[in-house]
N, C-alpha and C positions, 0 to 999 in steps of 0.2 A: 452474442457469443464472445467470450473473452478472447482477445487476440493474443497470440504468444508474443512475449517480449523478445526483442532482438538480443543476441548475445552481447554483453557488455565487456569490453576489454578493460581489465582491472589494472590500473597503473599505480604501483606503490613506490613512492619516492621517500627515502629515508635520508634526512640531512643530518650528518654528524652522528656521534654516538653518545651514550649516556655518560655525562661527566662524572668523575669520581665524587665531586661534592654533592651532586644531586643524588647519586646512588647512596651516599652516606646519609643524606637527609631523609630519604624514603626508606632506608633499610634494605633496598634491593641490591642484588649482586649484578656486577657487570657480566654480560653474556660472553663466554669465551668458547674456544674449541674444546676445552676440558669439561665444561658444564652444559654445553648446548643440548646434550641428550636428556637433560633433566627439566626442560621447559614445561611449564604448566599454563593453563589459561587463567589469567588473573581476573578478567572482567569481560562481560559482554556489553557492548555499547549500543544503547537504544532498545526500544521495545518491538522492533520489527515493523513490517508493513501491516496495515489493518485489513481485515476481511469482513466476515459477517458479524452482526451484533444481535444480542438477544437479552431481554430482561428476564430475570427469574420471576416466577409467578407472584411472589410477594413484593416485587419491585425493589428489593434491598440490594440486588446484585445486578450488574451489567456485565455480561460476558462478551469479550471481544476476541474473535479468532484472528490470529496473526501468524507471521512466518516463524515465530519462535515458540508458539504455543497458544494457550488461551489465557488472557488476562481477566481477572475478576475485579472490576472496579466498583467502588461505592458511587452510585449515580450522582451524589452531591459533590464528589471530589474528583471529577475528571481531570482537572488541571493541577492535581497535586504533584509536586516535584518528586516525591518519594514513590518507589515502585509499588504497585498493587500486587497482590498474590498472583503467581503465575502457575498455570498447569502446563508443565513441559510436555511436548509431543515429539515423536521421532523426527518428523518433518513438519512442514507448514500445516496448520490446522485448516482444512478445506470446508468443513461443515460442522454444525453443532446444533443441539436442541435440548432444552430443559424438559424433564418429565413434568406432567401436570401438577404433581405435588411439590415440585421444586427440589426433591431430594437427590436427583441424579442429573448430571449433565452428560449427554452423549456427544462424543467428539470423533470426527473422522480425520485420520492422518495416516499417510504411508500405507494405503490399502488395508487399513484396519479400522475397526470401531472400538473405541474405549468408553468405559462407563466410569465416571468420576463421582464419588460420594461427597456431596457438598458438606455434610456434617463432619465426617471423618477427615475430609480434605485428602483423599487418596484414591487411586485407581482401584476398583474392585474387580473388574474383569475386562476382557477384550476378546475379539475374534477377527480373523482374517476375512477379507472380501476380495472379489475378483479384481477390482480396480479401484482407484481412489473415488470417493464419493464427494459430490459438491452440493448435495441437498439432502436434508433429512427432517423428519418430524415424528413426534410421538402422537399416538392416538389419544383422544381426550381422556380415556380411562387409563392410559399408561400401559396397556397390555401389549401394544404393538409399537414397533419402531419401523417406519418406512424410510428407506434411503435409496438414493439413485446410484446406479453403477454404470453411468454413462450410456452409451449406445446399447448396452445389454439389458436395460430396463430398470425396474424398481423392485427392490426386495422388501417383503413384509416379514419382519423378524419378531418371533414370539419372545418377549423380554424375559418372562418368568422361566420358560422352558429352555431358553438359550438355543433355539433352533429356527430354521427358516420355515415360515408358515406358507408363503405363496410367493410367486414371482410374476410381476406384471411385465409381460413381453412386449417388445416394440422397439422401434428405432428412436430411442429417446434422444433429446438434446443433452449434450454433455454437461451443461451448466444451468439447467432450468431448476427452479425451486420445486420442492415437493411439499404439499400441504394437505392436512386432513380437514374435512368439514367439521364444524363445531359438534355435531352429533356423532361424529366418528364413523359414519356410514360410507363416506365418499373420500376419494383421494384425487387430487388434481395435479397435473404436471403437463409437460408439452413434449411433442415429438418433432422430429427434424423436418416434417412437412409443414411446419408453422401452425399446426392445429393444437388446440387445447383439448385434453382428454380427461374424462372422469372415469374412475374405476370403483368397483365395489370393494370395500375393505373387508367384507366377509369372505369372499371367495376369489377376489382378484379379477373378476370379469369386467369387461369394458361396458360402461353405462352410456356414455355419450361422447361424440366428437363435436367440438365447438369450432366452427370455421369462420374466419373473418380477417385474422391477422395476415399480413403479406410478408412479414419478415420474422426472424426468430423471436420466440416468446421466452422471457426470463423469469419474471416474478409473478407470484400469485398471492391472493389473500381472500379468504371467505369473510363475509360480513359476520358480525357477532351472532346474528340469528340464523346464519347459514343459508339465507335465501338468495344471496347474491355472491357471485365470484368475480373478482377483479383480476385482470391480467395485464402485464406490462410488456411491451414489445419494442424491438429495434425499429419497427415501422413508425415510431414516434407517437404511437397512440396507447391509451389505456382503455380497455374495453370492459364493460360490465355485462355479466351474463346472468340470466334468470335460471337458477339451478333446477327448479321444478319443471319448467317448460323447455329447458335446454335451448333457450333462444337468447339472442343478443338484445340487451336493454339500451345500451348507449355506447357511443364512441367518444372518448374524452381526448381532445387534442389541443394544441396551441393555436394561436391566431397570428395574424400579421402584426398586431399590436404586442402580443406576448408569445413569441415563438417558443416551442418546446422541442428539443431534439430527442434522440433515442431514449426510451424508457426502460429502466432495468429493475426497478423494485417498486412494490406497492405495500401499503399497510392501512388497515381500517383503524380508526380510533375506537376505544373500548365501547363507546355508546353507539357506534355505527353511523354517526352523523357526518363524519369527515373521512375522506380518503386522501392519503398522501402518496405521491409518486416521485421516484428519484430518476433524474435524467442526466444526459451528457451535459458537459459544461457546468457541472456542479449545481444544477437547478433542482429545487424541491417544490413541487406543485401541490397546493392544498385545494381539494375539491369538495364542494357541497354535494353530498350524495343524493339528497332528495331532489334538489334542483338540477343536478348533473351539470353544475357550472363551476368554473374556476374561481375560487375565492381569493387566492393570493399566491405569490411565488416568492420563495426564499432563495437567496443566492444572487449572482453566481459565485460559486467557489471553484477551486481548482479540481480537475478530475471529473470522473463519472460517479454519480451516487449509486452505489451498488447494493447497499443494505439499509433498511429502515426498521425502526422498532419504536412503538409507543410504550411509555411507562404504563403499568397497570391502571393507574388512576387517570390516565389520559392527559395529564398536564404537561408532559415532556415528550419530545421526539428526539431520538438519537439517529444520526446518519454516519455512514462510513463510505469513503470514496476511494477511487483508484489513486488519488494524490496522497494517500496515506493519512488523510485527515479524519479525526473522530470528533464530531461536534454534537452538542446538545442544543435543542431549539425549544422555545416556548410554543406549545402546540396550538395555542389560541392566536397569538399575535404573529407567530412566525419569526420572532426575533431570536438571534443567537444568544444563548445563555452562557455557554462556556465551551471550551475545546480542550482536548487532551494534549499533553506535551510528551515528547519522547518517541513518538512513532515516526519512522523515517522511511523513505523509499530506498531502493537498492543503492547501496554505497559503492562507489566505484573509483575513488582516488583518496589517498591519504598522504600526509607529510608531517614530520616532526619539526618543531621549531629548533633552532641551533642549540639551545640549552636543554632540549628534550622535555621542557616543562609543559609544552602545549602540543596537542595533536590536532591537526586540521583534517576534517573529513568532508568529502563532497558526496552528495547523493543525487539520485535521479529526479528529485523533487525541486531542483534548482536552488538548493541551499548548501551553504558551507557551514559546518558546525565546528566549534572550538571546544576541546576537552582538556581538562586539567589533569595532567599525569602525576602531579605531585600529591594532590589530595585524593586522587583516584575517584573523583566525583563521577556520578553517572552522567551519561550524555544528556539526559533530559534536564539537567541543572543548567547547562550552558545555553547561550543565545545563538541561534542560527543567524550568522551575520549577513546572509543574503535575504532575510525575511522581508525587510523594508526597502531593499535596494532594487533598482530597475535592472535586474539581471536576466540573462537568457541562457543560463547553463542548462543543457539538456543531457549531453553525454560528456562528462568532464574527461578530457584527455590529458590533463596535466594539473598538478597541484603542488606548489613548492613554497617554502619560506625563503625570504631573503636571508643571506648569511648573518646579517646583523639583527634579524628578528623583527625588523620594522614593518615588513609587508608580507602578505600572503598573496601569491599569484595563482589564479585558477583559469585554465583555458577551457572554453565550452565547445571546442571543435573549430572555432573560427576566431573569436575575440579572446583577449587575455584581460581578465578582470583583476584589479588590484584592491586589496582590502587592508585596512589598518587593524591588526588584531587587538590593539590596545583599546580602541573605541568601538570595535566591531561594526565598522561601516565600510562601504565601498568608497574608495578615494580616487579611482582612475580606471580608464579603459584604453587598452591598446588594440586598435582595430584596423590598422592600415596595412597589415600583412595580407597578401593575396593567397587564397587557397585555404584548405583545411589544416588546422593546427594539429601537429603530431606530438610535439614535446616542447617544453620550455625550461629555461635555466637562468638563474641570476648569476651575474659576475661575482667573483669573490668579495669585491668591495661594495656590493649591493647597489651600485649606481646604474648598471646596465641589465637589460633582459634580452636574451636571445630566444627566438621562436623558430623552431623547425616546422615548416609547413609543406603542403603538397607541392608548392611552387618553388621551394628553396628555403633560404635563410633570411630572417629579418632581425635587425638589431635596433633596440629601442633605448632611448634615454628615459630612465624610470621617473625622474623628477618632473620632466616636462611632457612626457608621453610622445615625444617626437620620434619619428622613424629615421634613424641615422643611416642605415645601409640596408640594401635588399639585393640578394643574389639569387639567380635562377639556377636550377639543377636539372639534370636530365630525367630525373624520376622523383618519386616521393621521398622526402627526407624523413628518416625514422627516429632521429634523436638529435640531441645537441648537448655539448658540454664545454665549459671553459677550462683552460689549463690553470693549475693552482696559482701561477704567477700572473694570470690574466693577460697573457700576451697572445694567446691563440684560442680559436674557437673551432671545434671539430664537429662535423655533421655527417653521420652515416646515411647512405641513400639506398633505395631499392635497386639502383643500377649497379650494385656491387662495388661502390666506391665509398671512400670517406674523404670528404673535402675539408681541408684545413684552412682557416682564414686568419689573417693577422695583418700587421702594418708592414709596409714595404721597407 
């Protein structure tokens, strides 16, 4: 079950204003009180967080559900710096499915189902549903669309008639997959009692209850011949079920030599010989179906592997994780082939360089991105400067440029990490301040850095990283700022005071 993310405090630090010279160079106007009401959005930065992935039946398109819509990638160009086509959605796309003929892509967003015509590249119809759907599938003949409505069950929708055909009642899991058997006669999903259930697609009646998992069940896949159903569970196992006899065939799990954590997704290769499962800690397990043995493991990568899809020819596997990574693997060797760029986790701190030419952005994926505001390049063109550094940013509580533009400082809640934006590398760590970091500020001459923490104020020498002074306060410090002449440091506190520090 997907855990709700904690609310992130967004800290926006704007250093300086747009100089007249830069405004003239870019042709943009200085924002004033006279024209502030005319603001427009100039650009969206990044491709959003990744979600489910699905190949079109002909293998020519890879659809990726994200927080800004559905991206349509050419599978051979995941790492292209230019943006692929985007299907915009009202809110994050939470589920999607291609029709069997590949002409239509169904998308769930904002408690609605949308139908996208792939040839015309436009939405053709939509309808409201009771709550947001996190799983959907077309029947093999394309006549029905099955989609989950959380605890309220699964709806069977008559695509041609545009009406509800049947409702599968039951206490469903909120985020379990919904799949049709290859012959279209059965639908598989999971209920909150950790059981796997099969229903008749003809009338919605329950056909079987498959018991064995001890924790929530997330992903499902029928073998190409429909004889076997695979299920992935939070209990760290993948189970194989005989559809005809409604019995358990095997329990696939890790070992002491190769441990596997929670399983979230499964997919059969087109020939049915291999099964892959996506796990926590970014692991992908490749199983030999006939021998019911573990063949190899890819990873680890960051995050939990939540969605898997084989290319129609079986040569490639695409995975999507909670760390917002979208990667393609060789389905035989398990080697990584390529990864997409531009997908980011939740962004939670930003800061302009003193000349406004660079915008630094921190995200929940432990990265700091640099974006060129002069050329208005897309975020995916720039290098995430935390990518190869040993960083521990989880919840960035401060991000600020030095006034001379030589450094970017990012606070991860405890430490302050210093980056050189010119070479896009980490150059220092300030970690001697006790307590949680609440705010950071450079001195006007860029030589000092003040850190307001839960314990009080810390003052560092930027060049050496030495802790120069440390002061305790009666309560958490909420912010910090230097006076323009660099003679004073002010720190507001939760004890309803503002402490001002300076030389005697």
